C-alpha positions as CSV (number, residue, x, y, z in Angstrom):
1,X,107.1,41.0,60.5
2,X,104.2,39.9,58.4
3,X,103.5,40.8,54.7
4,X,100.0,40.4,53.3
5,X,100.0,38.0,50.4
6,X,98.3,39.8,46.9
7,X,95.5,37.7,45.5
8,X,96.1,35.8,42.7
9,X,94.5,37.1,39.7
10,X,92.6,34.3,37.2
11,X,92.6,35.0,33.5
12,X,88.7,35.8,33.5
13,X,89.4,38.7,36.0
14,X,92.5,39.7,34.2
15,X,89.9,40.0,31.5
16,X,87.4,42.1,33.2
17,X,90.4,44.4,34.4
18,X,91.4,45.2,31.1
19,X,87.9,46.1,30.3
20,X,87.7,48.3,32.6
21,X,91.4,50.2,31.2
22,X,92.1,52.9,28.7
23,X,92.9,51.5,25.7
24,X,96.5,52.9,25.9
25,X,97.2,51.0,29.1
26,X,99.0,47.5,28.4
27,X,99.1,44.9,31.0
28,X,99.9,41.1,30.8
29,X,98.9,38.4,33.4
30,X,102.1,36.7,34.6
31,X,102.1,34.1,37.4
32,X,98.6,35.4,38.7
33,X,99.8,39.1,39.2
34,X,98.9,41.9,36.5
35,X,102.0,44.0,35.2
36,X,102.1,47.2,33.5
37,X,103.7,46.6,30.2
38,X,105.5,49.9,28.9
39,X,104.7,51.2,25.3
40,X,107.0,50.3,22.6
41,X,109.9,51.9,21.3
42,X,110.4,52.7,17.5
43,X,112.7,50.2,17.4
44,X,110.4,47.2,18.5
45,X,108.1,49.2,16.4
46,X,110.1,49.0,13.2
47,X,110.8,45.1,14.0
48,X,107.1,44.6,13.6
49,X,106.4,46.2,11.0
50,X,108.9,44.2,8.8
51,X,107.7,40.8,10.3
52,X,104.2,42.2,9.6
53,X,105.4,42.5,5.9
54,X,107.0,39.6,5.5
55,X,103.7,37.7,6.9
56,X,101.4,39.0,4.3
57,X,103.7,38.9,1.7
58,X,103.4,35.0,2.5
59,X,100.1,34.6,3.4
60,X,99.0,36.8,0.1
61,X,100.8,34.6,-1.9
62,X,99.5,31.1,-0.2
63,X,96.1,32.4,-0.8
64,X,95.3,32.2,2.9
65,X,92.3,34.1,4.9
66,X,94.4,35.6,7.3
67,X,95.3,38.8,9.4
68,X,97.3,40.0,11.8
69,X,95.7,42.0,14.8
70,X,97.3,44.9,16.1
71,X,96.5,43.8,20.1
72,X,95.1,39.9,20.6
73,X,94.0,38.3,23.9
74,X,96.0,35.2,24.2
75,X,95.3,32.5,26.9
76,X,97.2,29.5,27.0
């Protein structure tokens, strides 16, 4: 029995894919594969709010011109 190999997706192809998706769909590119990520839970959102409050108070105290976007696309 043979199995067809899935074509690995490049970062540029992934960016194009994201642009064609609804905003409420969350995906990651992991080792060349597009993985749909479930929506965060309530606990997850509470932790994010806690961390954002700490970071915002620190960068305001230091008078830094920073911001924290809700979503971000990172190429590592």
